[in-house]
C-alpha positions in Angstrom: 16.6 -33.5 13.5 19.8 -31.6 12.7 22.1 -30.6 15.5 24.6 -28.8 12.9 21.6 -26.2 11.7 22.6 -22.5 11.8 19.5 -20.1 13.0 20.0 -18.0 9.5 17.1 -15.3 9.6 16.0 -14.7 6.5 15.3 -11.2 4.7 11.7 -11.1 3.5 11.3 -9.2 0.2 7.8 -8.4 0.7 8.5 -6.4 3.6 11.7 -4.4 1.9 10.6 -0.8 2.6 13.3 0.2 1.1 13.9 -0.3 -2.6 16.8 -0.4 -4.8 15.5 3.1 -6.4 15.9 4.5 -3.1 11.9 5.5 -2.8 10.6 3.7 0.2 7.4 3.0 1.1 5.9 6.2 3.1 3.0 6.1 5.7 -0.3 7.5 4.1 -3.4 8.1 6.3 -6.9 7.3 4.4 -9.3 10.4 4.4 -12.3 9.0 5.1 -11.2 6.9 7.8 -7.6 7.8 8.9 -6.9 3.8 8.8 -2.4 4.7 8.0 -1.2 1.8 6.0 2.7 1.8 4.0 2.6 3.0 0.8 4.6 3.4 -3.0 3.7 4.8 -6.1 5.9 2.8 -9.1 3.7 4.5 -11.3 0.4 6.0 -12.3 -0.8 2.0 -13.1 1.2 0.2 -9.8 0.6 1.1 -6.8 1.9 -0.9 -3.4 0.0 -0.7 -0.4 0.9 -2.9 3.2 -1.6 -3.4 5.5 -1.2 -3.8 9.3 -3.4 -5.1 11.9 -4.3 -1.4 13.3 -5.1 -0.3 9.8 -7.2 -3.0 9.0 -9.6 -3.0 11.5 -10.1 1.0 11.3 -10.9 0.6 7.8 -14.8 1.8 6.9 -14.5 -0.3 3.5 -13.6 -3.4 4.9 -15.4 -3.0 7.5 -18.9 -3.1 6.2 -17.9 -5.8 3.4 -17.1 -8.2 6.9 -20.6 -6.9 8.0 -21.9 -8.1 4.8 -20.1 -10.9 4.1 -18.9 -9.1 1.1 -15.8 -10.1 -1.0 -13.4 -6.6 -0.4 -11.8 -6.3 -3.2 -10.1 -3.1 -2.2 -10.6 0.1 -0.1 -11.9 3.1 -2.8 -11.7 5.9 -0.7 -7.6 4.9 0.7 -7.4 4.3 -3.2 -8.5 8.1 -3.7 -6.3 9.2 -1.0 -3.4 7.6 -2.5 -4.3 9.3 -5.7 -4.9 12.3 -4.5 -1.3 12.4 -2.8 0.1 11.9 -5.8 -0.9 14.1 -8.0 -0.2 17.0 -4.8 3.1 15.6 -4.3 2.9 14.4 -1.0 3.9 10.5 -2.2 6.1 10.2 -4.8 4.9 8.4 -8.4 8.6 6.5 -9.1 8.1 6.3 -13.1 6.0 8.8 -14.2 6.3 7.8 -17.5 3.1 6.5 -19.9 -0.2 7.7 -19.2 -0.8 10.0 -16.1 -3.6 9.7 -13.9 -6.2 11.2 -16.4 -5.9 8.5 -18.3 -8.8 5.8 -19.2 -8.0 2.4 -20.1 
């Protein structure tokens, strides 16, 4: 073991809630179960969500998947909550260009 190693902390960009464009992740509670996550909507097609232990424990859909041993592919209720929040301006869509919320691929 080297004795001259510095104890430098690395910055974990995955946890950076302030992006270069100045739009941070925002707390948002699910309309169904009130699980509060951090959300950033970069565009209508891209959303970042950070879960914490409390939100994971509170999520009704995640709990249902655990009880049935099904794969948890995301929370539809939270997705709908995020969409509504973006539509009503409670969270910012950083780059709203491109197909909007009513676009069906």
